[in-house]
C-alpha positions as CSV (number, residue, x, y, z in Angstrom):
1,M,-10.9,6.7,-17.8
2,Q,-9.6,8.8,-20.9
3,N,-9.7,5.7,-22.9
4,R,-13.2,5.3,-22.0
5,F,-13.9,9.1,-22.8
6,E,-12.2,8.7,-26.2
7,R,-14.2,5.7,-27.1
8,F,-17.3,7.3,-26.0
9,A,-16.6,10.8,-27.3
10,K,-14.5,10.2,-30.3
11,R,-11.9,12.6,-29.3
12,I,-9.4,13.2,-26.7
13,M,-10.3,14.5,-23.0
14,T,-9.5,18.0,-22.4
15,E,-9.3,20.1,-19.6
16,R,-12.7,21.3,-19.5
17,D,-13.8,17.7,-19.8
18,Y,-11.8,16.4,-16.8
19,S,-12.7,19.6,-15.1
20,A,-16.5,18.6,-15.3
21,W,-15.8,14.9,-14.6
22,I,-14.0,15.6,-11.5
23,A,-16.8,18.2,-10.0
24,V,-19.5,15.5,-10.9
25,R,-17.6,12.7,-9.2
26,A,-16.5,14.6,-6.3
27,I,-20.3,15.8,-5.7
28,G,-21.2,12.0,-6.0
29,E,-18.9,10.9,-3.9
30,A,-19.7,13.5,-1.2
31,V,-23.4,12.5,-1.3
32,T,-22.6,8.5,-1.1
33,R,-20.0,9.0,1.7
34,S,-21.9,11.2,3.6
35,G,-25.5,10.0,3.4
36,K,-26.8,13.5,3.0
37,T,-28.5,15.1,0.0
38,A,-28.9,18.7,1.4
39,V,-26.6,21.2,-0.2
40,P,-25.2,22.6,3.0
41,D,-24.4,18.9,4.2
42,I,-22.8,18.3,0.9
43,R,-20.5,21.3,1.0
44,A,-19.5,20.7,4.9
45,Y,-18.6,17.3,3.7
46,L,-16.7,18.5,0.6
47,L,-14.6,21.0,2.8
48,S,-14.0,18.5,5.6
49,D,-10.7,16.8,6.3
50,E,-12.7,13.4,5.8
51,F,-13.4,14.0,1.8
52,A,-10.8,12.9,-0.7
53,V,-11.7,11.6,-4.3
54,A,-9.8,9.2,-6.4
55,A,-9.0,11.0,-9.8
56,F,-6.3,8.7,-11.6
57,K,-3.4,11.1,-10.1
58,G,-2.1,8.8,-7.7
59,E,-3.4,10.9,-4.6
60,G,-6.9,11.5,-3.5
61,L,-7.8,14.9,-4.4
62,S,-9.6,17.5,-1.6
63,F,-10.6,21.0,-1.4
64,R,-8.8,23.6,0.6
65,R,-11.2,24.9,3.2
66,W,-10.1,28.4,3.1
67,D,-10.3,29.1,-0.5
68,H,-12.1,26.1,-1.7
69,Q,-9.4,25.2,-4.3
70,L,-9.1,21.6,-5.6
71,R,-5.7,20.3,-4.2
72,Q,-4.3,17.8,-7.0
73,P,-0.7,16.5,-7.7
74,L,1.1,18.3,-11.0
75,L,1.8,16.2,-13.4
76,I,5.1,16.9,-15.3
77,A,5.3,15.2,-18.6
78,G,6.7,14.9,-22.2
79,A,5.0,14.0,-25.4
80,R,5.2,9.9,-24.5
81,S,6.1,9.8,-20.8
82,L,5.4,10.9,-17.2
83,V,8.6,13.0,-16.3
84,S,7.6,13.8,-12.4
85,M,4.6,14.4,-10.1
86,S,4.7,17.3,-7.7
87,P,4.9,18.1,-5.1
88,Q,8.3,16.9,-5.1
89,E,10.1,15.3,-2.3
90,G,12.1,17.8,0.2
91,F,9.5,20.4,-0.5
92,L,6.4,19.0,1.4
93,H,4.0,21.3,3.2
94,E,3.9,20.5,6.8
95,K,0.1,20.0,7.0
96,D,-1.0,18.4,3.9
97,V,1.7,17.5,0.8
98,M,-1.0,18.8,-1.6
99,D,-1.0,22.3,-0.1
100,T,2.8,22.7,-1.1
101,L,2.0,24.0,-4.7
102,G,0.5,27.4,-4.8
103,Y,-0.1,30.1,-2.1
104,D,-0.6,28.9,1.3
105,E,-3.4,29.9,3.7
106,P,-1.3,32.8,5.2
107,E,0.1,34.3,2.1
108,T,-3.1,34.9,0.5
109,K,-6.1,37.1,0.6
110,C,-8.5,34.8,-1.0
111,K,-10.8,33.7,1.7
112,F,-14.4,32.3,1.7
113,A,-16.4,32.4,5.0
114,N,-17.2,29.0,6.3
């Protein structure tokens, strides 16, 4: 994906570019998989346990229902290679491995009405 972006844009992909790409991809996947186009239906599907989107990170990405944060692995890299990917074995969340990183639902005051 990054190579295609570089050829098209004539520059490297930044965090902002990746964020925009994953937002559009997530909405497109939700519409395609749910077969619905109404905003409340798409929102409900994006926040459901059924939703995951491929994003070139080795894990399907999803959204936390309680704070709407995108769950994704953290790539730990050097200048020329991938060193590790978190979450790390032995430190995994009991419900969703992507919830291992950051604050968990009982630990935060950030709540959205569902």
